[in-house]
C-alpha positions in Angstrom: 197.8 69.0 195.1 195.2 71.7 194.5 191.5 72.5 194.4 189.4 74.7 192.0 186.5 76.8 193.2 184.2 78.2 190.4 181.8 81.0 191.2 179.2 81.6 188.4 177.8 85.1 188.8 175.2 87.1 187.0 177.7 89.2 185.1 180.9 87.2 185.3 182.6 84.0 186.5 185.6 83.5 188.8 188.0 80.7 189.0 190.3 80.4 192.0 192.9 77.7 192.6 193.8 76.9 196.2 196.3 74.7 197.8 195.1 72.4 200.6 196.0 75.0 203.2 193.5 77.4 201.6 196.2 79.6 200.1 195.4 81.2 196.7 197.6 79.9 193.9 195.8 81.8 191.1 192.7 83.7 190.3 190.9 84.5 187.0 187.8 86.5 186.2 185.8 86.5 183.0 182.9 88.9 182.2 179.8 88.4 180.1 176.7 90.5 179.4 173.1 90.3 180.5 170.9 91.3 177.6 167.8 93.3 178.3 165.0 95.0 176.4 162.1 97.5 176.9 159.8 94.6 178.0 161.7 93.9 181.2 163.5 90.8 179.8 166.9 90.0 181.4 168.7 87.1 179.8 172.0 85.2 179.9 173.4 83.1 177.0 174.5 79.9 178.7 176.9 79.1 175.8 178.7 82.3 176.4 178.9 81.5 180.1 180.4 78.1 179.4 183.0 79.5 177.0 183.9 82.1 179.6 184.3 79.4 182.3 186.5 77.3 180.1 188.7 80.3 179.4 189.2 81.2 183.1 189.9 77.6 184.1 192.6 77.4 181.4 194.2 80.7 182.4 194.0 80.0 186.2 195.7 76.6 185.7 198.4 78.1 183.6 199.0 80.8 186.2 199.2 78.2 189.0 201.9 76.4 187.1 199.8 73.5 185.7 199.6 72.1 189.2 197.8 68.7 189.9 194.2 69.4 190.7 192.2 66.9 192.9 188.7 68.3 192.8 186.5 71.1 191.4 183.3 72.6 192.9 180.9 75.3 191.8 178.9 78.1 193.2 176.2 80.0 191.3 173.4 82.5 191.4 169.9 81.0 191.7 166.5 81.3 190.1 167.8 80.5 186.7 167.8 77.4 184.6 169.3 76.2 181.3 167.1 74.1 179.0 168.9 71.2 177.3 167.7 68.9 174.5 168.3 65.1 174.3 171.8 65.6 173.0 172.6 68.0 175.9 172.6 71.1 173.6 171.4 74.4 175.0 168.0 75.6 173.9 168.1 79.4 173.9 168.9 82.0 176.6 168.1 82.0 180.3 165.7 84.4 181.9 167.3 85.4 185.2 165.8 86.5 188.5 165.4 90.2 187.4 163.3 89.2 184.4 159.7 90.4 184.7 158.2 87.4 182.9 156.2 85.0 184.9 154.1 87.4 187.0 150.8 86.3 185.6 151.8 82.6 185.7 152.8 82.9 189.3 149.4 84.3 190.1 147.8 81.4 188.2 149.8 78.8 190.1 148.9 80.4 193.5 145.2 80.3 192.4 145.5 76.6 191.8 147.7 75.4 194.7 147.4 78.3 197.3 150.2 80.5 198.6 150.6 78.9 202.0 150.5 75.4 200.5 153.3 76.3 198.1 155.3 77.6 201.1 154.5 74.5 203.2 155.9 72.3 200.4 158.8 74.4 199.0 159.7 76.6 202.0 159.4 79.5 199.5 156.7 82.2 199.4 155.3 82.5 195.9 157.2 85.0 193.7 157.5 85.4 189.9 161.3 85.4 190.1 161.4 81.7 190.8 162.1 79.2 187.9 158.7 77.6 187.9 157.0 80.9 186.9 159.5 81.4 184.0 159.0 77.9 182.8 155.2 78.4 182.8 155.7 81.5 180.7 157.9 79.5 178.3 155.3 76.8 178.1 152.6 79.3 177.2 154.7 81.5 174.8 157.4 79.2 173.4 155.9 75.7 173.6 158.2 74.4 170.9 161.3 75.0 173.1 159.6 73.3 176.1 158.7 70.3 173.9 162.3 69.9 172.9 163.6 70.2 176.5 164.8 66.9 177.9 166.3 68.3 181.1 166.8 71.6 182.9 169.9 72.3 185.0 170.8 75.3 187.1 174.0 77.2 186.4 176.4 75.6 188.9 175.1 72.1 188.0 175.0 73.0 184.3 178.8 73.8 184.4 179.5 70.6 186.2 177.5 68.7 183.6 179.5 70.4 180.8 182.7 69.4 182.5 181.6 65.7 182.6 179.2 65.5 185.5 175.8 63.8 185.5 172.3 65.5 185.2 172.2 66.3 189.0 171.2 69.4 190.9 171.9 70.2 194.5 169.1 70.9 197.0 169.8 74.6 197.5 169.6 75.5 193.8 166.6 73.1 193.2 164.8 74.9 196.1 165.0 78.2 194.2 162.6 76.8 191.5 159.6 77.0 193.9 158.6 73.4 193.0 161.1 71.4 195.2 159.8 69.7 198.3 162.3 70.7 201.0 160.9 68.0 203.4 161.2 65.0 201.2 164.1 66.4 199.1 162.2 65.6 195.9 160.4 67.5 193.2 156.8 68.3 194.0 154.6 66.4 191.6 151.6 68.4 192.8 153.1 71.8 191.9 154.8 70.7 188.7 151.5 69.2 187.4 149.6 72.3 188.5 152.0 74.3 186.4 151.3 72.2 183.4 154.9 70.9 183.1 156.4 67.5 182.5 158.1 66.3 185.7 160.7 64.4 183.6 162.5 67.6 182.6 163.6 68.1 186.2 167.0 66.6 187.2 167.9 64.2 189.9 168.8 66.0 193.1 171.6 65.4 195.7 173.1 67.0 198.7 175.7 69.7 198.4 179.1 68.2 198.4 178.2 65.1 196.4 180.7 63.9 193.8 178.8 63.8 190.4 181.6 62.6 188.1 185.1 63.4 186.8 186.2 65.8 184.1 186.1 64.2 180.7 189.6 63.4 179.3 189.0 65.3 176.1 188.1 68.4 178.0 191.0 68.1 180.3 193.3 68.0 177.2 191.5 71.1 175.8 191.9 73.1 179.0 195.5 71.9 179.7 194.6 70.4 183.1 195.2 67.0 184.5 192.7 64.1 184.1 190.8 62.5 187.0 189.6 65.8 188.6 186.5 65.0 190.8 183.5 67.2 190.1 181.7 68.1 193.3 178.2 69.5 193.6 178.2 73.0 195.0 175.2 75.2 195.6 173.6 78.6 195.7 176.2 81.4 195.9 174.9 82.7 199.2 175.3 79.3 200.8 178.8 78.9 199.4 179.6 82.4 200.7 178.4 81.3 204.1 180.7 78.3 204.1 183.7 80.4 202.9 183.1 82.9 205.6 183.0 80.3 208.3 179.2 80.7 208.9 178.1 77.1 209.4 176.3 77.2 212.7 172.9 78.6 213.8 173.0 82.2 215.1 175.6 83.3 212.6 175.1 85.2 209.3 177.0 86.3 206.3 176.3 89.5 204.3 177.3 89.2 200.7 177.6 92.7 199.3 177.8 92.1 195.6 175.5 92.9 192.7 172.7 91.9 195.1 172.9 92.8 198.8 172.1 89.6 200.7 172.1 88.6 204.4 172.1 84.8 204.9 171.5 83.7 208.5 171.8 80.0 209.6 169.1 78.6 211.8 167.7 75.3 213.1 164.3 74.1 211.7 162.1 75.8 209.1 160.4 79.1 209.6 157.1 78.7 207.8 154.4 81.1 208.9 152.3 84.1 207.7 154.9 86.6 208.7 157.6 84.8 206.6 155.1 84.4 203.8 154.2 88.1 203.7 157.8 89.2 203.8 158.9 86.6 201.2 161.5 84.8 203.4 162.3 81.3 202.3 163.6 78.3 204.3 166.4 76.9 202.1 168.2 73.5 202.9 171.7 74.1 204.2 174.5 71.6 204.6 173.3 69.7 207.6 170.1 67.9 208.6 167.3 70.2 209.8 169.6 73.3 209.3 168.3 76.0 207.0 169.2 79.5 205.8 167.0 82.3 204.5 167.9 85.1 202.2 167.2 88.7 203.2 168.1 90.7 200.1 167.7 93.8 198.0 168.4 93.5 194.2 170.4 96.7 194.2 173.4 96.3 196.4 176.7 97.0 194.7 174.7 97.7 191.5 173.3 100.8 193.1 176.8 102.2 193.5 177.6 101.1 190.0 174.6 103.0 188.7 175.7 106.1 190.7 179.3 105.7 189.2 178.0 105.4 185.7 175.4 108.2 186.0 177.2 110.8 188.1 180.9 109.9 187.6 181.3 108.5 184.1 184.0 111.0 183.1 185.9 110.5 186.4 185.7 106.7 185.7 187.5 107.2 182.4 190.2 109.4 184.0 190.6 106.9 186.9 191.1 104.0 184.4 193.6 106.1 182.4 195.6 107.0 185.5 195.3 103.5 187.0 193.2 104.7 189.9 190.2 103.2 191.6 187.0 105.3 190.9 185.3 104.0 194.1 188.3 105.3 196.2 187.9 108.7 194.6 184.2 108.7 195.4 184.8 107.4 198.9 187.0 110.5 199.5 184.2 112.8 198.4 181.8 111.5 201.1 181.1 113.9 204.0 182.4 112.6 207.4 179.0 112.9 209.1 175.8 111.1 208.3 173.7 112.7 205.5 170.2 114.1 205.8 169.1 112.5 202.5 167.0 109.4 202.0 167.7 106.9 199.2 165.0 104.2 198.7 167.1 101.6 196.9 164.3 99.9 195.0 165.8 100.6 191.6 164.8 97.2 190.2 161.9 96.6 192.5 161.7 95.7 196.1 162.7 92.3 197.5 162.4 91.3 201.2 160.6 92.3 203.4 158.3 94.2 201.0 158.3 92.0 197.8 157.1 94.3 195.0 158.5 93.9 191.5 156.9 97.3 190.6 158.6 99.3 193.3 160.7 102.3 192.3 163.7 103.9 193.8 163.9 107.5 195.1 166.4 110.2 196.4 164.7 112.5 198.8 165.6 115.8 200.5 167.8 117.2 197.7 168.6 120.9 197.6 170.7 123.1 195.3 173.5 122.7 197.8 173.6 118.9 197.7 177.0 117.6 196.6 177.8 114.5 194.7 179.6 112.9 197.6 176.6 113.3 199.8 174.3 111.5 197.4 176.9 108.7 197.1 177.1 108.2 200.8 173.2 108.4 201.0 173.1 105.4 198.6 175.2 103.4 201.1 173.0 104.6 203.9 169.8 103.7 202.1 170.9 100.3 201.1 171.9 99.6 204.8 168.6 100.9 206.1 166.9 98.4 203.8 169.0 95.6 205.3 168.2 96.8 208.9 164.6 96.5 208.1 165.3 92.9 207.0 167.1 92.1 210.2 164.3 93.6 212.3 161.7 91.3 210.6 164.0 88.2 210.8 164.7 88.7 214.5 160.9 89.0 215.1 160.7 85.5 213.6 163.3 84.0 216.0 166.2 84.1 213.5 169.0 85.6 215.6 171.9 87.4 214.0 174.9 88.1 216.2 178.2 89.0 214.4 177.7 89.8 210.7 180.5 88.6 208.4 180.8 90.5 205.2 182.1 89.3 201.8 181.9 90.4 198.2 183.0 93.6 196.5 181.2 96.0 198.9 183.2 94.5 201.8 186.3 96.2 200.4 184.9 99.6 201.4 185.8 100.5 205.1 183.4 103.5 204.8 180.5 101.3 203.9 181.3 98.7 206.6 181.4 101.5 209.2 178.0 102.8 208.0 176.7 99.2 208.3 178.0 98.9 211.9 176.4 102.3 212.8 173.0 101.7 211.2 172.7 98.0 212.0 174.1 98.3 215.5 176.1 95.2 215.1 179.7 94.1 215.0 180.7 93.8 211.4 183.6 91.5 210.4 185.4 92.0 207.1 186.9 88.7 205.9 190.5 88.3 204.8 189.3 86.6 201.6 186.5 88.7 200.1 185.5 86.2 197.4 184.1 83.7 200.0 182.0 81.9 197.5 185.0 80.3 195.8 186.7 79.6 199.1 183.4 77.8 200.1 183.5 75.7 197.0 187.2 74.9 197.6 186.3 73.7 201.1 183.6 71.4 199.7 186.0 70.1 197.0 188.6 69.5 199.6 186.2 67.5 201.8 185.1 65.4 198.9 188.7 64.8 197.9 189.7 63.8 201.4 191.9 66.9 202.1 189.7 67.9 205.1 187.8 65.8 207.7 184.6 67.9 207.7 183.1 71.1 206.3 182.8 72.8 209.7 186.4 72.0 210.6 187.8 73.3 207.2 185.6 76.4 207.2 186.7 77.3 210.7 190.4 76.8 209.8 190.4 78.6 206.5 188.0 81.5 206.9 190.0 84.4 208.5 188.8 87.8 209.7 190.7 90.8 208.6 189.0 93.7 210.5 186.1 94.4 212.8 183.9 97.5 212.7 182.0 98.6 215.8 178.9 100.9 216.1 179.6 104.5 217.0 177.1 105.5 219.7 176.4 109.0 218.5 176.0 108.1 214.9 173.9 105.0 215.8 171.5 107.3 217.8 171.1 109.6 214.8 170.6 106.7 212.4 168.0 105.1 214.6 165.9 108.3 214.4 166.3 108.4 210.6 165.5 104.7 210.3 162.0 105.2 211.7 161.3 107.8 209.0 162.9 105.5 206.3 160.4 102.8 207.1 157.6 105.1 206.0 159.0 105.8 202.5 157.9 102.6 200.7 154.2 103.0 201.4 154.2 106.7 200.9 155.9 106.5 197.5 153.8 103.5 196.5 150.8 105.8 196.5 152.3 108.2 193.9 153.8 105.7 191.4 
């Protein structure tokens, strides 16, 4: 018997088939494109995502030997919705979290409801990246599409629906709309009406881990998989990564270093105050009653290194691919051993927490004619880590403690970057044995729903294993602490010269 974990990301989807002991039987990845234009629009075509997901399920199942599958669960990025008509057909592309549309609409909503009232209801400080702002923009600029919309779903829930599930969203993805009442676990009629939208387009909501249906027989035949697979409601990718990394109790945190760099700490009770509002930290429902997480994040995590690779090492990338080498390993070997004297402000697609500013710009400072490529590359890692240190500093001032930091995602494969994190953050950093923790988290939830495990906490503790620890070096930490105080000045100084 086996379990499938699906992780629906911004630029690709992953399907992992596990046995009931958490061992990987097969893995498949499928990539798709985010389309963009000069107006700051960033969109996904949900139909392409769905075709990609079907393809990777079929391939993963074939690789696993057409094993009998008990349950399937999804993880997905947030702040993005799919509009569906009465027949369940997709109505156009999805504006994703990086999309600049919705800024004026968010301001209008705040003017009607009030910033603190929005946060009191939803647990989320107002920000144009959230779905309600994009829906308001659609209502104003594409009213015909909104009129045809019977329901919206979020990407993880959308995939479950296409597989045969009901129109149901989980609490964690619903919360990222900025119109979901995290206290009552219902849609906020007050906010939705203030936004000028019809409450009927919002789906029913249920707790993460709820069974929402079974795969349709015709689709099972199309994909070559067995019938009767339970479809289990997953959640926001950062929550699923926390489960897969064994971070299920207050005081622990997971750091997902993927396209976005995000630290997700777990804590008891909401944190709703002016400091959290100003810094744009949300309180998102977690798996258990009165337990929440927040997301401390920067939009350019691994994508900053990808930008560096494509800008400064495009020819090397071609050579590496030809010779079956890893370009990031080549760049890692070019890095100087000692900390750099450069500063990189990693606001290349705006600034997120704790200085929310969609107009912020990135910068590389202290360059000379003697600066080498490897030094800039390392400084990108340092700058991104300084940004996360600033986040941790603000979170801990709000009584959100972070002890050991467990790392997952593509960035956790770099020992150099994890050591930089330990030195700058001053914390013990754990690299997990299974880096794609999101799909392990979904497999855990699928297994609990199917009766393979007694509880989420028990399964997470048993299946999430640590590969290595990285500890702060005293001398480097002292140097970085001095640099950090200067780093904190950069955002406001550069804001003045945009």
